[in-house]
C-alpha positions in Angstrom: -113.6 -13.0 -38.8 -111.2 -12.0 -36.0 -107.6 -13.3 -36.0 -106.1 -12.9 -32.5 -102.3 -13.0 -32.2 -101.5 -13.2 -28.6 -100.6 -14.7 -25.3 -102.0 -17.8 -23.6 -101.3 -18.3 -19.9 -102.4 -20.1 -16.8 -103.0 -17.9 -13.7 -102.0 -19.3 -10.3 -104.0 -17.3 -7.8 -103.4 -17.3 -4.1 -105.6 -15.3 -1.7 -103.7 -13.8 1.2 -104.6 -11.7 4.2 -102.0 -9.1 3.1 -99.4 -8.8 0.4 -96.0 -10.1 1.6 -93.2 -7.7 2.2 -89.6 -8.5 1.0 -88.3 -11.6 2.7 -91.7 -12.3 4.3 -93.7 -15.5 3.9 -97.5 -15.1 4.2 -99.8 -18.1 4.5 -102.8 -17.9 2.2 -105.9 -19.8 1.3 -106.5 -22.4 -1.3 -104.9 -21.6 -4.7 -106.8 -21.7 -8.0 -105.4 -22.5 -11.5 -107.4 -20.7 -14.1 -106.9 -19.8 -17.8 -105.6 -16.4 -18.7 -103.3 -14.4 -20.9 -104.5 -11.3 -22.8 -104.7 -13.1 -26.2 -106.7 -16.0 -24.9 -109.0 -13.7 -22.8 -109.8 -11.4 -25.7 -110.4 -14.4 -28.0 -113.0 -15.9 -25.7 -114.7 -12.5 -25.1 -115.0 -11.9 -28.9 -116.3 -15.4 -29.5 -118.9 -15.2 -26.8 -119.9 -11.9 -28.3 -120.8 -13.7 -31.6 -117.7 -13.5 -33.8 -115.8 -16.3 -35.5 -112.4 -16.2 -33.8 -109.1 -17.8 -34.7 -106.3 -17.7 -32.0 -102.6 -17.9 -32.9 -100.3 -18.4 -30.0 -98.1 -21.0 -28.3 -98.2 -23.4 -25.3 -95.8 -25.8 -23.8 -95.8 -29.6 -23.8 -97.1 -29.7 -20.2 -100.3 -30.1 -18.2 -100.8 -26.3 -18.0 -101.6 -26.2 -21.7 -104.8 -28.2 -21.3 -106.0 -25.8 -18.5 -105.1 -22.8 -20.7 -107.0 -24.0 -23.7 -110.0 -25.8 -22.2 -112.5 -22.9 -22.0 -111.4 -21.5 -25.4 -112.0 -24.8 -27.2 -115.2 -25.5 -25.4 -116.4 -22.0 -26.2 -115.8 -22.4 -30.0 -112.5 -20.5 -30.4 -110.5 -22.0 -33.3 -107.1 -22.9 -31.9 -105.6 -24.7 -34.9 -102.9 -22.0 -35.1 -101.8 -22.5 -31.5 -98.6 -24.5 -31.6 -96.7 -26.5 -29.0 -93.1 -25.4 -28.4 -90.3 -26.6 -26.2 -91.0 -23.9 -23.5 -93.3 -24.1 -20.6 -96.8 -22.7 -21.0 -97.0 -19.1 -19.8 -97.9 -18.7 -16.2 -98.8 -15.7 -14.0 -98.4 -16.1 -10.2 -100.8 -13.7 -8.5 -101.3 -13.0 -4.8 -104.5 -11.2 -3.9 -105.0 -9.5 -0.6 -108.3 -9.2 1.3 -108.6 -5.6 0.2 -108.3 -6.5 -3.5 -104.6 -5.4 -3.9 -102.5 -7.8 -5.9 -98.9 -8.5 -6.8 -98.2 -10.4 -10.1 -95.1 -12.1 -11.5 -95.4 -13.4 -15.0 -93.3 -16.2 -16.6 -94.0 -15.7 -20.4 -92.6 -19.1 -21.3 -94.1 -20.3 -24.6 -95.4 -16.8 -25.4 -91.9 -15.7 -26.3 -91.9 -18.3 -29.1 -95.0 -17.0 -30.9 -94.0 -16.2 -34.5 -95.9 -14.5 -37.3 -95.0 -17.2 -39.8 -97.2 -19.7 -38.0 -100.1 -17.7 -39.5 -100.4 -18.6 -43.2 -101.6 -16.0 -45.7 -104.8 -18.1 -46.3 -105.8 -17.5 -42.7 -106.8 -13.9 -43.4 -108.2 -11.6 -46.1 -109.8 -8.2 -46.5 -112.6 -9.1 -44.1 -110.3 -10.0 -41.2 -109.7 -8.0 -38.1 -106.3 -8.7 -36.5 -106.3 -8.1 -32.8 -103.0 -8.1 -30.9 -101.6 -7.1 -27.6 -98.1 -6.7 -26.1 -97.5 -10.1 -24.4 -95.9 -11.8 -27.4 -92.8 -10.5 -29.3 -93.6 -7.0 -30.7 -91.5 -7.5 -33.9 -93.6 -10.5 -34.8 -96.8 -8.5 -34.2 -95.5 -5.8 -36.5 -94.7 -8.3 -39.2 -98.1 -9.8 -39.1 -99.8 -6.4 -39.1 -98.0 -5.5 -42.3 -99.2 -8.7 -44.0 -102.8 -8.2 -42.9 -102.7 -4.6 -43.9 -101.4 -5.6 -47.4 -104.4 -7.9 -47.8 -106.8 -5.1 -46.9 -107.6 -6.2 -43.3 -108.0 -4.1 -40.3 -105.6 -4.0 -37.3 -106.4 -3.4 -33.7 -103.7 -3.2 -31.0 -104.3 -3.3 -27.2 -101.3 -1.5 -25.8 -101.1 -3.7 -22.7 -98.9 -4.2 -20.9 -97.4 -0.7 -21.6 -94.1 -1.7 -23.3 -92.1 0.5 -25.7 -93.6 0.6 -29.2 -92.0 1.9 -32.4 -94.1 4.9 -33.2 -93.7 4.1 -36.9 -96.0 1.2 -36.4 -98.9 3.4 -35.5 -99.7 4.2 -39.2 -100.6 0.5 -39.7 -103.0 0.4 -36.8 -106.7 1.3 -37.3 -107.6 1.4 -33.6 -105.3 1.5 -30.6 -106.9 0.6 -27.2 -105.2 1.6 -24.0 -106.0 2.7 -20.5 -104.9 6.1 -19.2 -101.6 5.0 -17.7 -100.7 3.1 -20.9 -101.3 6.2 -23.0 -99.1 8.3 -20.7 -96.2 5.9 -21.3 -96.2 6.6 -25.1 -95.1 10.2 -24.4 -97.9 11.6 -26.5 -101.2 13.0 -25.4 -104.4 11.3 -26.7 -105.2 13.7 -29.5 -101.6 13.6 -30.7 -101.5 9.8 -30.6 -104.9 9.5 -32.4 -103.7 11.6 -35.3 -100.9 9.0 -36.0 -103.4 6.2 -36.3 -105.6 5.2 -39.2 -108.9 5.6 -37.2 -108.1 6.6 -33.7 -107.4 5.8 -30.1 -109.7 4.3 -27.5 -108.9 5.2 -23.9 -110.6 3.0 -21.3 -111.2 4.7 -17.9 -112.8 2.0 -15.7 -115.9 3.3 -13.9 -115.7 6.6 -15.9 -116.3 4.7 -19.2 -114.2 5.2 -22.4 -113.3 7.9 -24.8 -112.4 7.5 -28.5 -110.1 10.2 -29.9 -110.5 10.0 -33.7 -107.8 10.8 -36.2 -109.9 13.6 -37.6 -109.9 15.4 -34.3 -113.4 14.4 -33.2 -114.2 12.2 -30.1 -116.8 9.8 -28.9 -117.5 9.3 -25.2 -119.4 6.3 -23.7 -120.4 5.7 -20.1 -119.7 2.7 -18.0 -122.4 0.3 -16.9 -123.6 1.3 -13.4 -122.7 -1.7 -11.2 -121.2 -2.7 -7.9 -118.1 -4.6 -9.0 -117.2 -8.0 -7.5 -113.9 -8.6 -9.4 -112.5 -6.4 -12.1 -110.1 -9.1 -13.4 -110.5 -9.4 -17.2 -112.8 -6.4 -17.6 -110.3 -4.7 -19.9 -109.8 -7.8 -22.0 -113.6 -8.2 -22.2 -113.9 -4.6 -23.5 -111.3 -5.1 -26.2 -112.6 -8.5 -27.3 -116.2 -7.3 -27.5 -115.2 -4.1 -29.3 -113.5 -6.1 -32.0 -116.4 -8.4 -32.3 -118.9 -5.6 -32.6 -116.8 -4.0 -35.4 -116.5 -7.4 -37.1 -120.2 -7.9 -37.0 -120.9 -4.5 -38.7 -121.5 -2.0 -35.9 -120.2 1.6 -36.2 -117.6 2.7 -33.7 -120.0 4.4 -31.3 -122.3 1.3 -31.1 -119.3 -1.0 -30.8 -117.9 1.1 -27.9 -121.2 1.0 -26.1 -121.4 -2.8 -26.4 -117.8 -3.1 -25.2 -118.5 -0.9 -22.2 -121.7 -2.8 -21.2 -119.8 -6.1 -21.6 -116.9 -4.9 -19.4 -119.3 -4.0 -16.7 -120.9 -7.4 -16.8 -117.5 -9.0 -16.5 -117.0 -7.3 -13.2 -120.0 -9.1 -11.6 -118.3 -12.5 -11.5 -115.0 -13.7 -10.3 -112.1 -14.5 -12.6 -111.4 -13.4 -16.2 -112.7 -15.9 -18.7 -115.3 -17.4 -16.4 -117.0 -14.0 -15.9 -117.2 -13.0 -19.6 -120.7 -12.4 -20.9 -122.3 -13.8 -24.0 -124.1 -11.9 -26.7 -127.6 -12.3 -25.1 -126.3 -10.9 -21.8 -124.7 -8.0 -23.5 -128.0 -7.3 -25.4 -129.9 -7.2 -22.2 -127.4 -4.9 -20.5 -127.5 -2.3 -23.2 -130.8 -1.1 -21.9 -129.1 -0.3 -18.6 -126.2 1.6 -20.1 -126.7 5.4 -19.6 -127.1 7.6 -22.7 -124.0 9.1 -24.1 
């Protein structure tokens, strides 16, 4: 079982001909309100990949909460640990230019009220994988990781967005997943960072695939799925969610990385984050198209 401790948002997306400059107003096309947030995205990706998933997070007492939770609940993600707090549901305002550039402002709202004590001890055991990101209070994540580790569970952290992290936390983490820019902000190179972790570091590199730097000094490299991307939104969250699901279902790390890479490629073939995430059958079919490596 995967326990996801993370953010739940609604994304307000406005297509524009070009990104506005300071003090400039740009008229855009029709806006879209779609579910988002790294915690929610990764929860749905893991569920569609075949794992049982429980999401712990927070939403507000507003209409955005229903939009944020609809696909999760319809997709079979267990949301009984999502609480309603007296803050607005998290929202990201995104303007996207015709060339694909974007500018994003995030109002975390209810995500700042997520607490580790809303997850009771009976919610996890030695067979649990805890998956967290950096969009809810880091101290709460650290506390929950300590509790899960004490029960024998595994801990995965997606270092996104790249916020400061107490390096002492690394010894509690089995796998850290980050892109190249996020790794740079830790001040450590990948092999150094990997040696501080229980199993290692996975560095995602977009069209170049991914590399796992293991704590023992070895590495695993996997290619990306050869595609012509339509929209890369949510590809990283798909990778992380499917990686956790594959490990949860018994795959070794190399096989899990290959499934995650194939799934991330598929997620780039549709528009949006959650709406484009593949299911297990689609990932199975795509594995045959993934280059050897």
